[in-house]
N, C-alpha and C positions, 0 to 999 in steps of 0.2 A: 791188239792185246800183248803184253809183253809176258814171257814166261819166266821172269825173274822175279824172286819174292826176297824179302826181308822179316827174318824170325828173332823176335825178341821175348824171352820168355822167362817169367819169373816161377820157378819151381813151387814155392809155396802156394801163390796163387791158382796154379793148376792143380795142386794137390786139394789144396780146400775147397775148389770148387767140385771135384770128383767127390769130396765126401759129403757135400750139400746136395748133390745130384744122387748120389747113392741113398740118402736119406727119404729121398722124395720118392725114389722108384723102389726102394727095397727098404723100406723103413725097420722090418725086424733085423736087418742083419747088424751087427756091431761095428762101430766104426773104424775101430783098429783093424779091421779085414780089409780095409777100400786101399787097393792098390792102382797105380796108374803103370802102364807098360809102356816105355817111353818109345821103345822101336815101330811100334805100332802107331803113335801118336805123332811121331815123326813122318811115319809113311802118308798119314792121313793128311797132315800139313802139306808136305811137298809135292805131293801129287802130279808126279812127272815134271815138276818146275826145277829152276834151279835157284837155290838159296845164295844170294850175293853175301848176305849177312845172316850169322848165326851166333846169339848170344844167348847164354841161359846163365841165371843169378839165382842165388838162394843164400841161406843163411847157414852158418857154423853152428853147433857142427852138422855136418852134411849126412845124416842119419841113413845114406842110402850111398855107399860106396859106389856100389856098381852104377849107380845114374850118371855120375859125375864120369868114371871112365867111360862109359859107352859115349856121353856126349863130348867127350874129348878126343876119341875113336874118329867121332862122324864130324870131327873139325871145328866143333862150337867151341865160342871163345867162353870160358867159364869164371865168373865170378863169384866168389863165397865171402860173403859180409859177416862181419860180428854182429851179434844183436847189442842192442844198448838198452839202457832202462830209460823209462819214460818219465822220469819224476814221480811217479807213485809206485816205484818198486815193482813194476812190469817190464819183460824185455820185448823188444819191437825190433823190427827190421830195420836197418839203417837208410837206405836209400833204392831199394829194390823197386817200392812201388812207384 
């Protein structure tokens, strides 16, 4: 078994999944209070293994400047993409998904 892993994270999907989970577990909690603590998530995923690849992508504006600074400190390659209009007047992510 290899102790090497590759991490490819989409910050938006992580955050939206956290909101969905919180709604199931604590439905009375307002959505805007949900937070994902990146250092703990990273520790959980890495689990004493070596990350060969570390990629984190998300959309501009990056409403959490601290997240992006921490990710860069932890040697993640970070990619911030502009949101684009989907033809119906709504913004969506470019190519993260």
